[in-house]
C-alpha positions in Angstrom: -21.0 19.1 33.4 -19.3 16.1 35.0 -17.2 13.8 32.9 -18.9 10.6 32.0 -17.3 7.6 33.7 -17.4 3.8 33.7 -18.4 1.8 36.6 -15.7 -0.5 38.1 -17.3 -3.5 36.5 -17.5 -1.8 33.1 -13.9 -0.7 33.4 -12.7 -4.2 34.3 -14.7 -5.6 31.4 -13.3 -3.1 28.9 -9.8 -3.9 30.1 -10.4 -7.6 29.6 -11.8 -7.0 26.2 -8.8 -4.9 25.2 -6.5 -7.5 26.7 -8.0 -10.3 24.6 -7.9 -8.2 21.5 -4.3 -7.2 22.0 -3.4 -10.8 22.4 -4.7 -11.6 19.0 -2.9 -8.6 17.5 0.4 -9.7 19.3 0.2 -13.1 17.7 0.1 -11.6 14.2 2.9 -9.1 15.1 5.1 -11.9 16.4 4.9 -13.6 13.0 5.8 -10.4 11.2 8.8 -9.5 13.5 9.8 -13.1 14.3 10.0 -12.1 18.0 8.3 -12.8 21.3 5.9 -10.0 22.1 5.3 -8.8 25.7 2.0 -7.0 26.5 1.1 -4.5 29.1 -2.1 -4.4 31.1 -4.6 -2.2 29.2 -5.3 1.2 30.9 -8.6 3.0 30.7 -9.2 6.6 31.5 -11.7 9.3 30.7 -9.8 12.5 29.7 -10.5 15.9 28.4 -9.1 15.9 24.9 -7.1 19.0 25.5 -5.3 17.0 28.2 -4.9 13.7 26.3 -1.3 14.4 25.4 -0.3 15.1 29.0 -2.3 12.1 30.2 -0.5 9.7 27.8 2.8 11.3 28.6 2.1 10.5 32.3 0.9 7.0 31.5 3.8 6.1 29.2 6.7 8.2 30.4 7.4 9.4 26.8 9.0 12.8 26.7 10.9 12.6 23.4 9.5 12.8 19.8 7.4 9.9 18.5 6.4 8.3 15.2 2.6 8.1 14.9 0.0 6.6 12.6 -3.7 7.4 12.9 -6.9 5.7 11.8 -10.5 6.4 12.4 -13.2 3.8 13.2 -16.9 4.0 13.7 -20.2 2.2 14.3 -22.4 3.7 17.0 -19.1 3.8 18.8 -16.7 6.1 17.0 -13.2 7.3 17.6 -9.5 7.3 16.5 -6.8 4.7 16.9 -3.2 5.8 17.2 -0.1 3.7 17.1 2.8 5.5 18.7 6.4 4.7 19.3 9.5 6.7 20.2 11.2 8.0 17.1 14.6 6.6 18.0 13.2 3.1 18.2 12.0 2.8 14.7 15.4 2.4 13.1 16.2 -0.3 15.7 13.1 -2.1 14.6 14.0 -1.9 11.0 17.2 -3.8 11.8 15.3 -6.6 13.5 12.6 -7.4 11.0 12.7 -10.8 9.2 11.1 -11.8 5.9 9.4 -10.6 3.9 11.4 -7.4 4.4 15.0 -8.5 5.1 15.6 -10.3 1.8 13.1 -8.4 -0.3 13.9 -6.8 -3.7 13.7 -3.5 -2.0 16.9 -4.1 0.0 15.6 -2.6 3.2 12.2 -1.5 4.5 12.0 2.2 5.2 11.1 3.4 8.7 7.8 4.9 7.4 6.8 1.7 5.6 7.5 -0.5 8.7 5.7 1.6 11.3 2.8 2.0 8.9 2.6 -1.8 8.4 2.8 -2.4 12.2 0.1 0.2 12.8 -2.2 -1.3 10.2 -1.8 -4.7 11.8 -2.3 -3.6 15.3 -5.2 -1.3 14.6 -7.0 -3.7 12.4 -6.6 -6.7 14.6 -7.1 -5.1 18.0 -10.0 -2.7 17.2 -11.8 -5.3 15.1 -11.6 -7.8 18.0 -12.8 -5.2 20.6 -15.8 -4.3 18.5 -16.6 -8.0 17.8 -16.6 -8.7 21.5 -18.9 -5.8 22.0 -21.3 -7.0 19.2 -20.3 -4.4 16.6 -18.6 -4.3 13.3 -16.4 -1.2 12.8 -15.9 0.7 9.6 -12.4 2.1 9.2 -11.2 5.2 7.5 -8.0 5.1 5.5 -4.9 5.2 7.9 -2.6 8.2 7.8 1.0 8.7 8.7 1.1 11.7 11.1 4.9 11.8 11.2 8.1 10.1 12.3 9.4 12.9 14.7 6.4 14.5 16.5 5.7 15.6 20.0 2.7 14.1 21.7 1.2 17.6 21.8 1.2 17.6 18.0 -0.2 14.1 17.8 -3.2 14.9 20.0 -4.7 18.0 18.4 -8.0 18.9 20.1 -9.1 21.1 17.1 -8.6 18.1 14.8 -10.4 15.7 17.0 -13.2 18.2 17.7 -14.3 16.5 20.9 -14.2 17.8 24.5 -14.1 14.5 26.4 -12.9 11.1 25.3 -12.5 7.6 26.7 -8.8 6.7 26.3 -7.7 3.0 26.2 -3.9 2.4 26.0 -2.1 -0.8 25.6 1.5 -1.3 24.7 3.8 -4.1 23.5 7.5 -4.6 23.6 9.9 -7.0 22.0 11.6 -9.5 24.4 15.2 -8.5 25.2 14.8 -5.2 23.1 14.1 -1.6 24.1 11.5 -1.2 21.4 8.0 -0.4 22.7 4.9 0.7 20.8 1.6 2.0 22.2 -1.9 1.5 20.7 -4.1 4.3 21.9 -7.9 4.3 21.3 -9.8 7.6 21.8 -13.5 7.3 21.7 -15.7 10.4 21.5 -17.9 11.5 24.4 -21.1 10.7 22.5 -19.9 7.1 22.1 -19.4 6.5 25.8 -23.1 5.9 26.4 -23.0 3.2 23.6 -20.0 1.7 25.3 -21.9 1.6 28.6 -24.7 -0.4 26.9 -22.3 -2.7 25.1 -20.3 -3.5 28.2 -23.5 -4.0 30.2 -24.8 -6.4 27.6 -21.5 -8.3 27.6 -21.5 -8.5 31.4 -25.1 -9.8 31.5 -24.2 -12.5 29.0 -21.4 -14.0 31.2 
């Protein structure tokens, strides 16, 4: 069976929707980190789930271990959002954060707390904005910390996702004059792609 694909117009529309959503998330992140946020152009691909790790490795150039937080979302469109960054960059980020962390009663924010907070912010703001633009309201599952030192192959576990094909949307942000970069990856199940088609067609017809 051929993989489901988006038309060029649908792909362009989804990239623009993701771009607007990530802009909103970046504004919130800039306040948290007190830093200027640089955004990438969103990338959209249809991948076999068993090849998702390799696809992301090819897209991002990540070969080392990563920290990863995962959160599910659903409406008629369902999937998983993952926030991923290189393990070695998390400690660097901890040293950069401003209030409320730097002068808190806890002395210093742990790496796990910080990446978890960033993931919650990015996922909540970006996924909610994408769904709002598509005329949907997502329901989120509780986020979960997958780990601070994982390979991409361990992050993308086909048996856990239980899908064969997924629509992958990747967007990343970096801090100006810093090496830190994080990736927000949305994987949407194959049975949701038809609903995404309808949502994007409705959006395009309203323009």
